[in-house]
C-alpha positions as CSV (number, residue, x, y, z in Angstrom):
1,M,0.0,0.0,-0.1
2,F,1.3,3.5,-0.6
3,D,0.0,7.0,-0.6
4,V,1.3,9.5,-3.2
5,I,1.6,13.0,-2.1
6,A,0.3,15.3,-4.9
7,N,3.0,16.6,-7.3
8,R,5.8,14.7,-5.7
9,G,6.8,12.6,-8.7
10,G,4.3,9.9,-8.4
11,T,1.8,8.8,-11.0
12,L,-1.2,9.8,-8.8
13,E,-2.1,13.3,-7.9
14,N,-4.8,12.8,-5.4
15,G,-3.1,11.1,-2.5
16,T,-5.2,7.9,-3.0
17,K,-4.2,4.9,-1.0
18,H,-3.4,1.8,-2.9
19,F,-2.7,-1.7,-1.8
20,L,0.4,-3.4,-3.2
21,N,0.3,-7.1,-3.9
22,S,3.3,-9.2,-3.0
23,C,5.0,-9.3,-6.5
24,W,7.5,-6.7,-5.4
25,D,11.2,-7.7,-4.7
26,L,11.8,-4.8,-2.3
27,V,9.7,-1.9,-0.9
28,I,11.4,1.1,0.7
29,A,8.7,3.1,2.4
30,H,8.7,6.7,3.5
31,P,5.5,7.2,5.3
32,P,4.5,10.9,6.0
33,C,6.3,11.9,9.2
34,T,4.3,15.1,10.1
35,Y,2.3,13.6,12.9
36,L,4.9,10.8,13.9
37,A,8.2,12.8,14.3
38,V,9.2,14.3,17.8
39,S,9.8,17.5,16.1
40,G,6.1,18.2,16.0
41,A,5.3,17.1,19.5
42,R,4.8,20.8,20.8
43,W,1.7,21.2,18.4
44,Y,-0.3,18.6,20.2
45,Y,-1.2,20.4,23.3
46,H,-2.2,23.8,24.4
47,P,0.9,26.0,25.1
48,D,-0.6,27.0,28.5
49,D,-1.0,23.3,29.6
50,K,2.8,22.4,29.6
51,K,2.9,21.8,33.4
52,L,-0.2,19.6,33.5
53,P,-0.1,15.8,33.2
54,I,-0.6,14.8,29.5
55,E,-4.1,13.4,30.0
56,Q,-5.2,16.7,31.5
57,R,-3.9,18.9,28.5
58,R,-6.2,20.6,26.0
59,P,-5.6,20.2,22.2
60,H,-3.5,22.9,20.6
61,P,-5.8,25.8,19.6
62,K,-4.3,25.9,16.1
63,F,-4.5,22.2,15.6
64,P,-7.4,20.7,17.5
65,D,-7.5,17.5,15.5
66,R,-3.8,16.8,15.8
67,A,-4.3,13.7,18.1
68,K,-6.6,12.1,15.5
69,D,-4.2,12.9,12.8
70,R,-1.4,11.2,14.7
71,E,-3.6,8.1,15.2
72,D,-4.3,8.0,11.5
73,A,-0.7,8.3,10.7
74,V,0.2,5.6,13.1
75,Q,-2.3,3.3,11.5
76,F,-0.9,4.1,8.1
77,F,2.6,3.4,9.2
78,M,1.5,0.0,10.7
79,D,-0.4,-0.8,7.4
80,V,2.9,-0.3,5.6
81,S,4.6,-2.5,8.1
82,K,2.3,-5.3,7.2
83,I,2.8,-5.2,3.4
84,G,3.2,-8.8,2.2
85,V,6.6,-8.4,0.8
86,N,9.7,-10.4,1.7
87,K,12.1,-7.3,1.9
88,L,10.9,-4.1,3.4
89,A,12.5,-1.0,4.8
90,I,10.5,1.8,6.5
91,E,12.3,5.1,6.9
92,N,11.1,7.9,9.3
93,P,12.7,10.4,11.7
94,V,13.0,9.7,15.3
95,G,9.5,9.8,16.6
96,I,6.5,8.0,18.2
97,M,6.8,4.7,16.3
98,S,9.7,3.7,18.5
99,S,7.3,3.4,21.5
100,R,4.1,2.6,19.7
101,W,5.5,-0.3,17.7
102,R,9.2,-1.1,18.2
103,K,12.7,0.3,18.3
104,P,14.2,0.8,14.8
105,D,16.7,-1.6,13.6
106,Q,19.1,1.2,12.8
107,I,19.4,5.0,13.2
108,I,21.4,6.8,10.4
109,E,22.5,10.3,9.7
110,P,23.2,12.2,6.4
111,W,26.8,12.9,7.5
112,Q,27.4,9.1,7.3
113,F,26.5,9.3,3.6
114,G,28.5,12.3,2.4
115,H,26.2,15.3,3.4
116,E,27.4,17.7,6.1
117,A,24.1,17.6,8.0
118,S,22.5,16.1,11.0
119,K,19.0,14.4,10.8
120,K,18.6,11.3,12.8
121,T,16.6,8.8,10.5
122,C,15.2,5.6,11.8
123,L,15.1,2.4,9.6
124,W,12.8,-0.5,10.4
125,L,14.0,-3.4,8.3
126,K,12.6,-6.9,7.2
127,N,15.1,-9.3,5.7
128,L,17.6,-6.5,4.8
129,P,21.0,-5.8,6.2
130,L,21.9,-2.6,8.1
131,L,22.8,0.2,5.8
132,T,26.6,0.5,5.7
133,P,27.9,4.2,5.8
134,T,29.6,5.1,2.6
135,N,31.2,8.6,3.2
136,I,31.6,9.9,6.7
137,V,32.0,13.7,6.7
138,G,31.4,16.4,9.3
139,K,28.1,16.7,11.1
140,G,27.4,20.1,9.6
141,E,26.9,23.5,11.2
142,I,24.6,24.1,14.1
143,Y,22.4,27.3,14.4
144,V,21.9,28.6,17.9
145,S,18.9,30.9,18.4
146,K,18.8,33.9,20.8
147,S,16.9,31.7,23.2
148,G,19.7,29.1,23.1
149,N,17.8,26.4,21.0
150,K,20.0,24.6,18.6
151,S,19.1,23.2,15.3
152,P,21.0,21.9,12.2
153,K,21.8,25.0,9.9
154,W,20.3,23.3,6.8
155,F,17.0,23.0,8.7
156,T,17.2,26.7,9.8
157,D,18.1,27.8,6.3
158,I,14.9,26.2,5.0
159,F,12.8,27.9,7.7
160,F,14.2,31.3,6.9
161,S,14.1,30.9,3.1
162,G,10.8,32.6,2.6
163,V,9.1,29.6,1.1
164,S,5.6,28.6,2.1
165,P,5.0,26.3,5.0
166,E,4.0,23.4,2.6
167,E,7.2,23.9,0.7
168,R,9.2,24.0,3.9
169,R,7.5,20.7,5.0
170,K,8.5,19.0,1.6
171,L,12.1,20.3,1.8
172,R,12.5,19.2,5.5
173,S,11.2,15.7,4.7
174,K,13.2,14.9,1.7
175,T,15.7,12.0,1.9
176,F,19.3,13.0,1.4
177,P,20.6,11.7,-1.9
178,G,23.5,9.9,-0.4
179,I,21.2,7.9,1.7
180,A,18.8,7.1,-1.2
181,D,21.8,6.1,-3.3
182,S,23.1,3.8,-0.6
183,M,19.7,2.2,-0.3
184,A,19.4,1.6,-3.9
185,L,23.0,0.3,-4.3
186,Q,23.2,-1.8,-1.1
187,W,19.6,-3.2,-0.9
188,G,18.5,-3.0,-4.6
189,G,21.9,-4.2,-5.7
190,R,21.6,-7.4,-3.6
191,I,18.3,-8.1,-5.3
192,I,19.7,-7.6,-8.9
193,A,22.7,-9.8,-7.9
194,A,20.5,-12.6,-6.5
């Protein structure tokens, strides 16, 4: 099953969910992370309720349906995890699936694959080896805000680039090419060689 995000290079433009049969040799899935990643956790609860126990917190006033959206995202992720294929990789940033399902088999970073950037990325694997780093470089610059918060410079550059929130989301969620190349060569290459 997959869900194609409109205008992201897929054949479908409407985000329709489709079920895959088991004729695929390998599936590398990238479920949408908007409601799964820890980076969005602050948007679940009302800002005034930080000191309250979670069960007493009100929904965020700007995103009152966020909890339902998260449950839908968890269900989609779990549906992907049950695809009837022999070799499966699911990629997602550090987030709720580590506690809602299971710990990832591997956590990788772009700097292990030739990009001077930090972005912890989890891999849940079925019948695939761990991804071997191919080109370890520096971890990239860190931006420190006036409040002392730290974030990778590549992430901050996107935030201050002047693009729309939707375009920022797309840019932040992209898989770094060095990681994608390594997945194709190390996992896809094994299938071709078999």
